[in-house]
N, C-alpha and C positions, 0 to 999 in steps of 0.2 A: 379726477376728483370722485366720480361715481364709483370707480374701481376701489378706491381707498375706503369709501363708505361701506361697500359690500364686504371688503376684507375685515373691517372693524366689526361689522355686525356678525360675521362668521366667527371671529375670535370670541366675541361676547357669548354667542350661543354655545360655542365649544366649552367655554368656561362654565356656563350654567349647567352643561351636561355632566361635568365632572362630579363624581360622588363626593359628598361631604366627608371630612375626616370623622371617624368614629369617636364618640365621646369616651373618655376614660371610664372604666368600671367604677361604680360607686359602692358596691357591696361585694367585697372580696373575701373569700374564705379559703384558708390554707389547711390542708389535711396531712401535711408532711413536715417533720421537724426542720428540715433544711430550707424548704420554701417558706416556712413560718418566719425564720430569722431573716432571710434575704428580703422578704416582703416588708417586714417590720422596719428594716433599715431604709427602705425606699418609698414606702407608701405615703400618701398624703394624709394629714390628720383626718380621722374618721373614715378612711377608706377601707380599713380592715374591720371585718365584723366577727371573725372567729379564727382561732389558731388551734393546732392539734394540742391534745392534753400534754404531750411531751414538752411542748414549748415552755411550760411553766415549771418543769423539773430542773432545778439548778445543777443536778449531777449530769445532765445531758445537754442542757440549753445554755448558750452564752448570753441569751437575752430573756432569761426567766423573769426578771423584774418588769421589763416592757410587756412581755406576754401576759403577765398577771393582771393587766388592766382590761383584758378582753375575755369574752366567753370562750370556752374550749369545745372542741368536738373530738369524737373518737373515730372519725373516718367512716361513719356509717351513712349509707345513701339516704336513709329516712331522715336523720337529723339534719343532714346537709340540705335536703330538699325543703324542709320546714324553715330553714334559715333564710331561704329565698335569696341566695347570692346571684349576682350576675356574672361572676367569674369564680371558678374553683382552681386552686393551685395544688398540684399533686407532684409526687416524685416518682422516679422509675420503680421504686419499691412499693409504691402504694398499691392497694388491692385492685387488680385489673377489673374484677367484676364490678366493683363500685364505680370505677371510672366509666365503664361501658354503660352502666345503668343511668348514671348522671347524663351522659351524652344522649341516651334515648329519651330522657326527660327534657331535652333541649337546654340543658345547663352547660354553658361553655366550660371546658376543662383544659388547662394548660399543664402538660406533664413535662417536668424538668429532668434532664439526665443527671446522673451522679457525677460529681466533680472529682476527678482523680489527678488533676494537674492545674497549673496556673492558667493555661489556655481555656480549660473548662470552666474555671471560676470566672474569668473575664467574660466568657460567652454567656454564662447564666446571669451575670450582673446586667449585661446589655439587654438580654431578653426580658428580664424582670422589669427593667425600665420601660421597655416597649409595651408589654402587656398591661402595665399599670398606668401607662400614659405619663411616665415620669422620666423621660429620656434625659433631660438636662441634669437631673439628680443622679442618674446612673453614670453619666459622663464624669460628673464631679467625683463620684465615689471611685471610679476607675482611676482617675488622675491621682487621688490621694493614695489609693492602693499601690499603684505603680511606683510612686515616689517613696512611700514607706518601705516597699519591698527592695527597692534599689539601695536604700540606706542600710538595710539589714544584711544584704548579700554582697556588700563591697569588701573585697580583700579577704579571701578565704583560704589562703595557703599558709601553712600546710593543712591538709585535711585529715584529721584523726578518724578512727573507725568507731562506729556506734552500732549497737544491736538493740532492736526492739524486741521485747519479750513480754507477752501479755497472758491473760488467762488461757489455760489449756496449752500453753507453750506456743501460742500463735505469734507469728512475726510477719512483717510486711516490707516489701522492697519498693523500687523506684516507680512501679506501675500502680501505686496506691497513693491516696492522699497523705497517709501517715509517712510513707516513704518520701514523698515530695517535701514534707516539712523537714525531715532529717537531712535531705540533700540541700535544701535552701539554707539551713543553718550551718552548712559547711562541713558535713560529715560524709564519709563513705559508709555504706550500709552493708553490714555483714550478711543480711538476707540476700542481697544481690550476688555476693560472692558465693553463696551456697545454693543458688538456683531458685530463689523464691521472690522473683520480681513483683508478682501480683499478690503474694502472701501465701501463707500455709503454716503447718505445724513445724516448728524448729526443735529438733531433738536436743534435749538438755546437754547430751554429750557433745554434740556439734557446737553448741553455744560455748561450752567450756573450752573446747579446743581452739575456737576462734579468738578467744582472749581479747575482747573489744576494749577500746580505751574508755568508752562510756556505755553503761548499761541503762537503757530507757525502759522502765518497767511500767506495766499496766497498773491502773489504779485498783486498790482493794476496796471492796464495798462491805457494808455491815452484813452480818449473817455468815453462815458457813456454806461454802460451795466448793465442791471438789475441783472445779475448774480453777479456783484460785490457789489451790494447794501447791501447784508448781512454783508459784511466786515465793513460797516460804521454804523451798527445798534447801537443805544445808549446803549443798554444792553451789547453789546460786548465791547464797550468802557469802561463801568463801570467795567466789569470783569477784564480788563487789567489795570485798574487804580491802581497805586501803586505797580504793578507787572511787571516783565520784559516781553516783547513780542519780537518775532523774525519774520522777514519777509523772506519768502523763496526766495532764489536766483535761479530762475528756471533753468538756464543752468547747474547747478551742481546737480539738482535733477531729471532731465527728463530721462537721459540715464544711464544705468548701465555700468560704466567704472571707471577708477581710479579717475576721477574728483569728484565722490561722496565724496571722502575723504575730500574735502574742505568743503562740507556741514556738514559732521560729525564733523570736527574740529570746525566750527563755533558754532554748537549746544553744543559741549563739553565745549567750553569756556563759553557758557550761563549757563550750568549746574554748572560749577565750581563757577561762579559768584553768583549763588543762595546760596551757602554755604559760600561765602566770601573768597574762596580760591584765591590765587594769580594767 
């Protein structure tokens, strides 16, 4: 009996010695377009206090409306410090000097890697749920994401060939997020055939000779830029004459989050149209 009492007391003391679980952050600031969107999808009401200015730009952000309800920041250490966040979300492309300065000021910073594939997207969803204290919501998001992806990628034979062609003649293959979207939609990628799995400049002559079944063009923006002139080349117009062409909707292609499924769905519809499917 005495032994059991000592054991119970020991277990009680051991339990008291365990550190309490940290409270979720209450003032979260994001300084990166992609962490903006993922945080907005998972954060509790009132948990986000600021997003990057790009989050409110509908040409780049898939959540411009939601972001429009929050103050913006420009990723400057001074403005971030004055906002008094207890957590800052940054991306791998965020200014490293700003991140280091914030850490010297004892402001916690979580830097998220760039998502280039489905595994990376799933990992960042899980991690965002952890740092925000929203693990159940992250698990639910992952379940919806996986189910929606499975429906979109069911039955992809045969696989036609597609080519991405953006400003300055840039293309991307399987080792990029854009390339992943093309693959998930059921296309083989000309960039992979031509040795550009991570992306690079695709010569117009090589594109013409590849003769893809679908040309996926970069979006044109207002104003005159020489980088966009490639998209209006007569030879490119001749290539797509009599064939379907698809223009990228940038907000659904830029960041690795569940919004990419809209891009996959649009390309999947284009693939089915190629073979006359309903």
